MDAnalysis code that builds the backbone (N, CA, C; Angstrom):
import MDAnalysis as mda
import numpy as np

u = mda.Universe.empty(396, n_residues=132, atom_resindex=np.repeat(np.arange(132), 3), trajectory=True)
u.add_TopologyAttr("name", ["N", "CA", "C"] * 132)
u.add_TopologyAttr("resid", np.arange(1, 133))
u.add_TopologyAttr("resname", ["MET", "THR", "GLN", "ASP", "GLU", "GLU", "THR", "ARG", "ARG", "HIS", "LEU", "ARG", "THR", "LYS", "ILE", "LYS", "LEU", "PRO", "VAL", "LYS", "MET", "ALA", "THR", "ALA", "GLN", "GLY", "SER", "VAL", "ASP", "GLY", "VAL", "THR", "LEU", "ASN", "LEU", "SER", "THR", "ASP", "SER", "ALA", "PHE", "ILE", "ARG", "CYS", "ALA", "LYS", "PRO", "LEU", "ARG", "LEU", "ASN", "GLU", "GLU", "PHE", "GLU", "LEU", "VAL", "ILE", "ASN", "VAL", "PRO", "ASP", "ARG", "PRO", "ILE", "LYS", "ALA", "LYS", "ALA", "GLU", "VAL", "VAL", "TRP", "SER", "ASN", "ILE", "TYR", "GLY", "PRO", "ASP", "ASP", "GLU", "LEU", "SER", "PRO", "ARG", "GLY", "MET", "GLY", "VAL", "ARG", "PHE", "LEU", "SER", "ILE", "SER", "SER", "GLU", "ASP", "ARG", "LYS", "PHE", "ILE", "ALA", "LYS", "LEU", "VAL", "LEU", "ASP", "ARG", "LEU", "LYS", "SER", "GLU", "LYS", "VAL", "GLY", "PRO", "GLU", "ILE", "LEU", "GLU", "ALA", "LEU", "GLN", "THR", "ILE", "VAL", "LYS", "ASP", "SER", "GLU"])
u.atoms.positions = np.array([
    [7.811, 64.630, -38.521],
    [6.569, 65.361, -38.411],
    [5.409, 64.391, -38.598],
    [4.418, 64.449, -37.709],
    [3.267, 63.556, -37.814],
    [2.324, 64.056, -38.904],
    [1.386, 63.207, -39.294],
    [0.408, 63.586, -40.316],
    [-0.426, 64.766, -39.834],
    [-0.818, 64.793, -38.541],
    [-1.585, 65.922, -38.006],
    [-0.794, 67.220, -38.083],
    [0.508, 67.169, -37.754],
    [1.338, 68.362, -37.824],
    [1.458, 68.837, -39.269],
    [1.619, 67.897, -40.191],
    [1.727, 68.256, -41.606],
    [0.420, 68.885, -42.085],
    [-0.726, 68.302, -41.708],
    [-2.022, 68.842, -42.099],
    [-2.208, 70.249, -41.540],
    [-1.868, 70.448, -40.263],
    [-1.993, 71.754, -39.631],
    [-1.138, 72.793, -40.334],
    [0.050, 72.403, -40.729],
    [0.983, 73.322, -41.357],
    [0.491, 73.834, -42.699],
    [-0.335, 73.062, -43.360],
    [-0.702, 73.407, -44.732],
    [-2.186, 73.682, -44.918],
    [-2.866, 74.156, -43.867],
    [-4.265, 74.518, -44.033],
    [-4.359, 75.626, -45.064],
    [-5.276, 75.471, -45.980],
    [-5.393, 76.441, -47.059],
    [-6.853, 76.767, -47.297],
    [-7.056, 77.861, -47.993],
    [-8.410, 78.259, -48.338],
    [-8.440, 78.746, -49.783],
    [-9.602, 78.632, -50.389],
    [-9.778, 79.169, -51.730],
    [-9.897, 80.677, -51.609],
    [-9.043, 81.375, -52.320],
    [-9.073, 82.836, -52.294],
    [-8.404, 83.359, -53.565],
    [-9.058, 84.312, -54.204],
    [-8.516, 84.896, -55.433],
    [-7.908, 86.250, -55.113],
    [-6.589, 86.325, -55.298],
    [-5.852, 87.569, -55.091],
    [-4.903, 87.764, -56.261],
    [-4.812, 88.971, -56.800],
    [-3.885, 89.194, -57.914],
    [-2.437, 89.070, -57.457],
    [-1.598, 88.497, -58.322],
    [-0.173, 88.356, -58.029],
    [0.648, 88.848, -59.203],
    [1.860, 89.260, -58.889],
    [2.840, 89.640, -59.911],
    [4.108, 88.868, -59.584],
    [4.666, 88.211, -60.597],
    [5.869, 87.408, -60.417],
    [7.000, 88.014, -61.235],
    [8.146, 88.197, -60.593],
    [9.340, 88.677, -61.278],
    [10.205, 87.462, -61.570],
    [10.320, 87.116, -62.854],
    [11.045, 85.918, -63.269],
    [12.224, 86.312, -64.154],
    [13.039, 85.331, -64.486],
    [14.170, 85.569, -65.393],
    [13.675, 85.994, -66.778],
    [12.451, 85.605, -67.133],
    [11.879, 85.950, -68.438],
    [11.102, 87.265, -68.403],
    [10.982, 87.891, -67.231],
    [10.233, 89.142, -67.109],
    [9.089, 89.005, -66.120],
    [8.200, 89.958, -66.154],
    [7.075, 90.008, -65.223],
    [5.918, 89.146, -65.735],
    [5.299, 88.394, -64.811],
    [4.165, 87.531, -65.142],
    [3.040, 87.846, -64.154],
    [1.822, 88.045, -64.681],
    [0.666, 88.279, -63.829],
    [-0.103, 86.986, -63.639],
    [-0.765, 86.876, -62.503],
    [-1.597, 85.718, -62.221],
    [-2.567, 86.031, -61.096],
    [-3.226, 84.994, -60.615],
    [-4.159, 85.133, -59.504],
    [-4.094, 83.862, -58.661],
    [-4.091, 84.025, -57.336],
    [-4.121, 82.837, -56.484],
    [-5.511, 82.215, -56.579],
    [-5.566, 80.896, -56.550],
    [-6.845, 80.205, -56.424],
    [-6.976, 79.597, -55.037],
    [-5.826, 79.299, -54.414],
    [-5.838, 78.913, -53.000],
    [-4.526, 79.350, -52.381],
    [-4.558, 79.440, -51.043],
    [-3.432, 80.022, -50.336],
    [-3.287, 79.384, -48.964],
    [-2.039, 79.154, -48.560],
    [-1.726, 78.722, -47.201],
    [-0.545, 79.547, -46.727],
    [-0.124, 79.332, -45.490],
    [1.016, 80.077, -44.970],
    [2.319, 79.654, -45.634],
    [2.345, 78.481, -46.278],
    [3.557, 77.934, -46.882],
    [3.535, 77.872, -48.398],
    [2.339, 78.045, -49.005],
    [2.246, 77.789, -50.437],
    [1.014, 78.438, -51.042],
    [0.922, 78.332, -52.374],
    [-0.230, 78.859, -53.096],
    [-0.368, 78.120, -54.417],
    [-1.574, 78.151, -54.973],
    [-1.767, 77.749, -56.361],
    [-2.040, 79.029, -57.120],
    [-1.261, 79.267, -58.154],
    [-1.381, 80.487, -58.944],
    [-1.852, 80.135, -60.341],
    [-2.980, 80.705, -60.725],
    [-3.480, 80.528, -62.089],
    [-2.826, 81.588, -62.959],
    [-2.232, 81.145, -64.066],
    [-1.594, 82.084, -64.993],
    [-1.549, 81.442, -66.379],
    [-1.443, 82.275, -67.380],
    [-1.466, 81.797, -68.761],
    [-0.237, 80.965, -69.114],
    [0.920, 81.355, -68.575],
    [2.163, 80.650, -68.900],
    [2.891, 80.257, -67.614],
    [2.533, 79.098, -67.046],
    [3.195, 78.662, -65.811],
    [4.702, 78.501, -66.012],
    [5.431, 78.706, -64.937],
    [6.885, 78.582, -64.968],
    [7.304, 77.120, -64.908],
    [8.596, 76.879, -65.130],
    [9.148, 75.522, -65.107],
    [9.261, 75.002, -63.673],
    [9.240, 73.683, -63.520],
    [9.454, 73.062, -62.212],
    [10.769, 73.541, -61.617],
    [10.770, 73.773, -60.326],
    [11.932, 74.206, -59.546],
    [12.389, 75.629, -59.846],
    [11.706, 76.341, -60.741],
    [12.094, 77.723, -61.016],
    [11.775, 78.588, -59.795],
    [12.719, 79.429, -59.412],
    [12.545, 80.344, -58.287],
    [12.263, 81.740, -58.819],
    [11.452, 82.489, -58.086],
    [11.063, 83.824, -58.527],
    [10.593, 84.650, -57.336],
    [10.537, 85.951, -57.549],
    [10.002, 86.869, -56.544],
    [8.507, 87.022, -56.800],
    [7.743, 87.022, -55.735],
    [6.289, 87.031, -55.823],
    [5.729, 88.163, -54.974],
    [4.744, 88.874, -55.510],
    [3.993, 89.852, -54.727],
    [2.524, 89.476, -54.839],
    [1.899, 89.189, -53.686],
    [0.468, 88.902, -53.617],
    [-0.205, 90.198, -53.185],
    [-1.116, 90.693, -54.006],
    [-1.755, 91.981, -53.726],
    [-3.017, 91.791, -52.898],
    [-2.800, 91.705, -51.577],
    [-3.893, 91.625, -50.621],
    [-4.387, 93.054, -50.396],
    [-5.693, 93.268, -50.262],
    [-6.156, 94.633, -49.985],
    [-5.418, 95.219, -48.775],
    [-4.973, 96.434, -48.914],
    [-4.291, 97.197, -47.867],
    [-2.835, 96.827, -47.649],
    [-2.319, 95.766, -48.309],
    [-0.909, 95.429, -48.069],
    [-0.420, 94.394, -49.075],
    [0.712, 94.644, -49.696],
    [1.300, 93.617, -50.559],
    [2.087, 92.614, -49.704],
    [2.006, 91.351, -50.076],
    [2.782, 90.308, -49.404],
    [3.887, 89.897, -50.370],
    [5.128, 89.976, -49.909],
    [6.267, 89.651, -50.758],
    [6.898, 88.356, -50.284],
    [7.297, 87.528, -51.246],
    [7.940, 86.255, -50.921],
    [8.840, 85.824, -52.060],
    [9.803, 85.006, -51.727],
    [10.565, 84.282, -52.749],
    [9.903, 82.921, -52.815],
    [9.622, 82.439, -54.012],
    [8.874, 81.193, -54.167],
    [9.550, 80.275, -55.179],
    [9.122, 79.007, -55.145],
    [9.637, 77.985, -56.055],
    [8.468, 77.179, -56.600],
    [8.498, 76.884, -57.886],
    [7.461, 76.061, -58.514],
    [7.671, 74.606, -58.090],
    [6.645, 73.988, -57.498],
    [6.743, 72.589, -57.083],
    [5.914, 71.664, -57.969],
    [4.933, 72.204, -58.677],
    [4.223, 71.444, -59.703],
    [3.573, 72.433, -60.657],
    [3.300, 71.956, -61.858],
    [2.814, 72.868, -62.880],
    [1.857, 72.171, -63.836],
    [0.856, 72.892, -64.270],
    [-0.091, 72.419, -65.265],
    [0.150, 73.236, -66.536],
    [1.292, 72.979, -67.156],
    [1.656, 73.735, -68.354],
    [0.887, 73.240, -69.581],
    [0.784, 71.931, -69.724],
    [0.249, 71.356, -70.961],
    [-1.160, 70.808, -70.840],
    [-1.687, 70.712, -69.637],
    [-3.018, 70.150, -69.454],
    [-4.111, 71.107, -69.896],
    [-5.345, 70.688, -69.676],
    [-6.464, 71.554, -70.042],
    [-6.470, 72.800, -69.156],
    [-7.132, 73.818, -69.617],
    [-7.296, 75.030, -68.823],
    [-8.791, 75.240, -68.639],
    [-9.328, 74.578, -67.616],
    [-10.750, 74.687, -67.336],
    [-10.962, 74.779, -65.826],
    [-12.202, 74.784, -65.392],
    [-12.491, 74.929, -63.965],
    [-11.984, 73.742, -63.139],
    [-11.979, 72.550, -63.703],
    [-11.489, 71.381, -62.972],
    [-9.970, 71.339, -62.913],
    [-9.331, 71.803, -63.954],
    [-7.873, 71.748, -64.030],
    [-7.349, 73.052, -64.638],
    [-7.371, 74.128, -63.835],
    [-6.953, 75.414, -64.393],
    [-5.461, 75.458, -64.700],
    [-5.106, 76.206, -65.727],
    [-3.706, 76.408, -66.086],
    [-3.037, 77.180, -64.963],
    [-1.926, 76.668, -64.467],
    [-1.233, 77.365, -63.391],
    [-0.185, 76.487, -62.746],
    [0.193, 76.876, -61.506],
    [1.281, 76.156, -60.843],
    [1.141, 76.245, -59.329],
    [1.606, 75.190, -58.688],
    [1.697, 75.174, -57.242],
    [3.076, 75.671, -56.846],
    [3.119, 76.597, -55.903],
    [4.394, 77.157, -55.464],
    [4.504, 77.049, -53.951],
    [5.749, 76.943, -53.486],
    [5.977, 77.003, -52.046],
    [6.844, 78.216, -51.779],
    [6.619, 78.807, -50.622],
    [7.375, 79.999, -50.263],
    [8.720, 79.578, -49.686],
    [9.789, 80.061, -50.294],
    [11.141, 79.786, -49.806],
    [11.535, 80.768, -48.718],
    [11.118, 82.014, -48.885],
    [11.349, 83.005, -47.838],
    [10.201, 83.996, -47.861],
    [9.711, 84.282, -46.664],
    [8.601, 85.204, -46.467],
    [8.746, 85.724, -45.048],
    [8.454, 86.987, -44.824],
    [8.624, 87.542, -43.483],
    [7.630, 86.904, -42.513],
    [7.990, 86.862, -41.260],
    [7.088, 86.292, -40.253],
    [5.804, 87.119, -40.174],
    [5.897, 88.429, -40.408],
    [4.699, 89.276, -40.389],
    [3.756, 88.905, -41.534],
    [4.326, 88.664, -42.724],
    [3.487, 88.276, -43.860],
    [2.898, 86.881, -43.667],
    [3.677, 85.959, -43.104],
    [3.162, 84.603, -42.842],
    [2.007, 84.665, -41.836],
    [2.168, 85.478, -40.812],
    [1.115, 85.638, -39.807],
    [-0.123, 86.272, -40.441],
    [0.078, 87.268, -41.315],
    [-1.034, 87.912, -42.002],
    [-1.809, 86.892, -42.843],
    [-1.082, 86.034, -43.565],
    [-1.741, 84.990, -44.360],
    [-2.512, 84.037, -43.446],
    [-1.909, 83.643, -42.319],
    [-2.580, 82.735, -41.387],
    [-3.898, 83.336, -40.904],
    [-3.892, 84.623, -40.588],
    [-5.127, 85.288, -40.143],
    [-6.139, 85.364, -41.284],
    [-5.667, 85.634, -42.486],
    [-6.537, 85.689, -43.654],
    [-7.205, 84.331, -43.886],
    [-6.408, 83.263, -43.838],
    [-6.934, 81.903, -44.020],
    [-7.903, 81.567, -42.892],
    [-7.543, 81.894, -41.660],
    [-8.406, 81.625, -40.507],
    [-9.747, 82.334, -40.661],
    [-9.725, 83.611, -41.009],
    [-10.974, 84.360, -41.185],
    [-11.833, 83.760, -42.290],
    [-11.192, 83.366, -43.390],
    [-11.943, 82.772, -44.504],
    [-12.564, 81.439, -44.090],
    [-11.796, 80.601, -43.379],
    [-12.319, 79.303, -42.939],
    [-13.454, 79.472, -41.945],
    [-13.372, 80.478, -41.075],
    [-14.466, 80.750, -40.132],
    [-15.740, 81.072, -40.890],
    [-15.620, 81.878, -41.943],
    [-16.798, 82.256, -42.722],
    [-17.369, 81.068, -43.493],
    [-16.544, 80.061, -43.746],
    [-17.000, 78.857, -44.453],
    [-17.535, 77.802, -43.491],
    [-17.574, 78.143, -42.203],
    [-18.084, 77.248, -41.160],
    [-17.342, 75.915, -41.140],
    [-16.029, 76.000, -41.114],
    [-15.161, 74.829, -41.049],
    [-15.181, 74.285, -39.626],
    [-14.927, 73.002, -39.468],
    [-14.946, 72.355, -38.159],
    [-14.004, 73.005, -37.153],
    [-14.361, 72.967, -35.870],
    [-13.556, 73.630, -34.838],
    [-12.142, 73.082, -34.710],
    [-11.925, 71.812, -35.010],
    [-10.574, 71.252, -34.886],
    [-9.624, 71.862, -35.918],
    [-10.134, 72.184, -37.089],
    [-9.315, 72.819, -38.113],
    [-9.003, 74.261, -37.717],
    [-10.012, 74.969, -37.220],
    [-9.788, 76.350, -36.788],
    [-8.801, 76.408, -35.631],
    [-8.911, 75.473, -34.709],
    [-7.990, 75.425, -33.566],
    [-6.553, 75.211, -34.038],
    [-6.385, 74.335, -35.026],
    [-5.049, 74.075, -35.554],
    [-4.454, 75.334, -36.175],
    [-5.253, 76.081, -36.918],
    [-4.751, 77.298, -37.551],
    [-4.479, 78.388, -36.509],
    [-5.312, 78.472, -35.485],
    [-5.065, 79.452, -34.427],
    [-3.741, 79.157, -33.732],
    [-3.375, 77.886, -33.632],
    [-2.084, 77.512, -33.055],
    [-0.949, 78.083, -33.899],
    [-1.086, 78.024, -35.214],
    [-0.060, 78.573, -36.106],
    [0.058, 80.083, -35.889],
    [-1.075, 80.765, -35.793],
    [-1.058, 82.211, -35.586],
    [-0.357, 82.544, -34.268],
    [-0.705, 81.815, -33.199],
    [-0.103, 82.060, -31.882],
    [1.379, 81.735, -31.889],
    [1.777, 80.631, -32.556],
    [3.188, 80.233, -32.611],
    [4.035, 81.275, -33.326],
    [3.442, 82.013, -34.248],
    [4.223, 82.989, -35.007],
    [4.303, 84.344, -34.305],
    [3.623, 84.477, -33.165],
    [3.674, 85.751, -32.425],
    [4.935, 85.877, -31.617],
])
């Protein structure tokens, strides 16, 4: 995969959406701080361990998005402030194509409102079209 393909695959936007995680230790609440079709950063009081897998529900208005996710990095012990919020980066292990497409449209709409360059928007539109 080329660097351009990798960049296109992981376009993300800052967006706060409530999430609920079903883990081996019980239910954990959090909020996304950024989101892509493949991953998210979730701010939460007690981040999970690296490589821990869990069920995730992102509460988007009008529709919950469900995915199986894995922790790929975590800020368990660092500061919890605006520069380095307490939380974890997760990647989606399984998510329906409909939910992935919904996220792509959500990210695309958000980036349009942020007046992002046309080359970035074109790349994301390709992802939306490829998933149809």
